[in-house]
C-alpha positions in Angstrom: 0.0 0.0 0.0 2.8 2.4 0.9 4.7 1.6 -2.3 1.5 2.2 -4.3 0.9 5.5 -2.6 4.4 6.7 -3.3 4.2 5.7 -6.9 1.0 7.6 -7.4 2.5 10.7 -5.7 5.5 10.6 -8.0 3.4 10.0 -11.1 1.2 13.0 -10.2 4.3 15.2 -9.7 5.7 14.1 -13.1 2.5 14.8 -15.0 2.0 18.2 -13.4 5.6 19.3 -13.9 6.1 18.3 -17.5 4.9 19.2 -21.0 4.8 15.6 -22.1 1.1 14.8 -22.3 0.3 18.0 -24.2 2.9 17.4 -26.8 2.1 13.7 -27.0 -1.6 14.5 -27.7 -0.5 16.8 -30.5 1.7 14.1 -32.1 -1.0 11.5 -31.7 -3.6 13.9 -33.1 -1.5 14.1 -36.3 -1.7 10.3 -36.6 -5.4 10.1 -35.9 -6.1 12.5 -38.7 -5.0 9.8 -41.1 -7.1 7.0 -39.7 -9.7 5.4 -42.0 -12.1 4.9 -39.1 -12.4 6.1 -35.5 -14.7 3.6 -33.9 -12.6 1.7 -31.4 -9.7 2.7 -29.2 -7.5 0.5 -27.0 -5.1 2.0 -24.4 -2.6 -0.4 -23.0 -1.3 0.7 -19.6 -3.5 3.8 -19.4 -2.5 4.7 -15.9 -4.7 7.6 -14.6 -6.1 8.3 -18.1 -4.2 11.5 -18.8 -4.0 10.5 -22.5 -7.0 8.1 -22.6 -9.6 10.5 -21.5 -8.9 13.3 -24.1 -8.3 10.8 -26.9 -11.5 8.9 -26.1 -13.6 11.8 -27.5 -12.5 10.9 -31.0 -13.9 7.3 -30.8 -17.2 5.6 -30.3 -15.8 3.1 -27.8 -12.7 3.1 -25.5 -11.2 0.0 -23.9 -8.4 0.1 -21.3 -6.1 -2.7 -20.2 -4.4 -1.7 -17.0 -2.7 -3.9 -14.4 -3.0 -1.4 -11.5 -6.2 -2.0 -9.6 -6.4 1.6 -8.2 -6.0 3.1 -11.6 -8.7 0.9 -13.0 -11.0 1.8 -10.1 -10.3 5.5 -10.7 -11.1 5.2 -14.5 -14.3 3.3 -13.8 -15.4 6.1 -11.5 -14.4 8.9 -13.8 -15.4 7.3 -17.1 -18.0 4.5 -16.5 -18.6 4.3 -20.3 -15.0 2.9 -20.7 -14.5 -0.8 -20.7 -11.7 -1.2 -18.2 -9.9 -4.6 -18.0 -7.8 -5.1 -14.9 -5.0 -7.3 -16.3 -1.5 -7.1 -17.7 -1.1 -7.0 -21.5 0.8 -10.3 -21.4 -2.1 -12.1 -19.8 -5.1 -10.4 -21.2 -7.3 -12.4 -23.7 -9.2 -10.3 -26.2 -10.2 -13.2 -28.5 -10.6 -11.9 -32.1 -11.4 -8.2 -31.1 -10.0 -5.5 -33.3 -9.3 -1.8 -32.8 -8.9 1.1 -35.1 -6.3 2.7 -32.8 -4.0 1.2 -30.1 -1.8 3.2 -27.8 1.0 1.9 -25.6 2.8 4.8 -24.0 5.8 4.2 -21.7 4.8 0.6 -20.9 7.4 -1.5 -22.6 10.0 -0.7 -19.9 8.1 -3.1 -17.6 8.7 -5.9 -20.1 12.1 -7.5 -20.7 13.5 -6.3 -24.1 13.6 -9.8 -25.3 9.8 -9.9 -25.2 9.2 -6.5 -26.9 8.7 -7.9 -30.4 6.2 -10.6 -29.4 4.4 -8.1 -27.2 4.1 -5.6 -30.1 3.0 -8.5 -32.4 0.1 -9.2 -30.0 -0.9 -5.6 -30.2 -0.6 -5.5 -34.0 -2.8 -8.7 -34.2 -5.6 -6.7 -32.6 -5.5 -3.9 -35.1 -8.3 -3.4 -37.7 -7.0 -3.2 -41.3 -6.1 0.4 -41.8 -5.7 0.9 -38.1 -2.6 2.2 -36.3 -0.6 1.2 -33.3 1.4 3.9 -31.5 4.3 3.1 -29.1 5.9 5.9 -27.1 9.3 5.2 -25.4 12.2 7.1 -23.9 15.0 7.9 -26.3 18.5 6.4 -25.6 20.0 9.9 -25.9 19.4 13.1 -24.1 19.4 14.4 -20.5 17.1 11.7 -19.1 19.2 8.9 -20.8 22.3 10.5 -19.3 20.6 10.5 -15.9 19.6 6.8 -16.3 23.2 5.9 -17.2 24.5 7.6 -14.1 22.5 5.4 -11.8 21.4 2.3 -13.7 21.5 0.8 -17.2 19.3 2.0 -19.9 19.8 -0.2 -22.9 16.9 0.1 -25.4 18.1 -1.1 -28.8 15.7 1.2 -30.6 17.4 0.8 -34.0 17.1 -2.9 -33.8 13.5 -2.7 -32.7 12.8 -0.3 -35.7 14.5 -2.6 -38.1 12.6 -5.7 -36.8 9.3 -3.8 -37.0 10.1 -2.9 -40.6 10.9 -6.4 -41.5 7.7 -7.7 -39.8 5.2 -5.2 -41.1 6.9 -3.3 -44.0 8.8 -0.1 -43.9 6.0 1.6 -45.7 3.8 1.0 -42.6 6.2 2.6 -40.1 6.5 6.2 -39.0 8.8 7.7 -36.3 8.4 11.1 -34.6 10.7 12.7 -32.1 9.7 15.2 -29.4 11.1 16.8 -26.2 9.4 16.8 -22.8 10.3 19.8 -20.7 10.2 19.0 -17.0 10.5 21.8 -14.4 10.2 21.9 -10.7 10.7 24.7 -8.1 12.4 22.5 -5.6 15.2 20.0 -5.6 13.1 17.5 -3.7 10.5 17.7 -6.4 13.0 16.9 -9.2 14.4 14.0 -7.2 10.9 12.6 -6.9 10.5 12.8 -10.6 13.9 11.2 -11.2 13.0 8.3 -9.0 9.7 7.9 -10.8 11.6 7.8 -14.2 14.1 5.2 -12.9 11.2 2.7 -12.2 13.3 1.0 -9.5 12.3 1.5 -5.8 15.6 0.1 -4.6 17.3 3.3 -5.9 15.6 5.3 -3.2 18.5 4.6 -1.0 20.6 6.7 -3.4 18.4 9.7 -3.0 21.3 12.0 -1.7 23.4 11.0 -4.8 20.5 11.7 -7.1 19.9 15.1 -5.4 23.6 16.0 -5.9 23.4 15.0 -9.5 20.4 17.3 -10.2 21.9 20.1 -8.1 25.1 20.0 -10.1 23.7 19.6 -13.6 20.1 20.8 -13.8 19.7 23.8 -11.6 18.3 26.9 -13.3 17.1 30.3 -12.0 14.0 29.6 -9.9 14.3 25.8 -9.8 15.3 22.8 -11.8 14.9 21.7 -15.4 15.3 18.3 -17.1 14.7 17.7 -20.8 13.4 14.2 -21.8 13.9 13.0 -25.4 11.0 10.8 -26.5 10.3 8.6 -29.5 6.9 7.9 -31.0 6.8 4.8 -33.2 3.7 4.3 -35.3 2.8 1.0 -37.0 -0.1 0.8 -39.4 -1.9 -2.3 -40.6 -2.3 -2.8 -44.3 -5.7 -3.3 -45.7 
């Protein structure tokens, strides 16, 4: 319970201190404009629905697959019209259901890299012909990647993933977009909280003083702290 509460607090701080969701919505909106149909939307790992809720207005039906029980309960309260499935993507069974748009934003880190391609293949199998799958992941370069490499190991073989997706689904069905997320806090403690959230490893909390020193030395600006996150949006369409 305490672990869950801390995660939710850090997530809220990250969302309210960054420009990510707004920019991500713009990038996704550009992709939605090219969809043949906007009937069904599936969000995998929707969290608190910061992307799900605004995007749902473009579709007749929204389905969420989310492993966190509290987030599912929150979405069911806020949006009772959503179909919310409390399950991990690896275990969920959707039979032969298909969706015009599938979103998977910052979820793949919780899956070992060796399982990324089968995981994406399962998502692609549930696309309607003419539909699109969007994957959003942290770039292996930039300030956040440097921060990761200072305290842990961030090894996402994005070029290998892109090549494999091209071989599997055709280069003509792939699109990549790059954008920057500007994260700002007024306090050092706030930036450390966000750093711990990004690291996705509770064991690193014991290194909080080191993380604080890192941000103090490298990311202090007048009036607070700033961290720029480089992000990649991969879009895969389904022929037909």
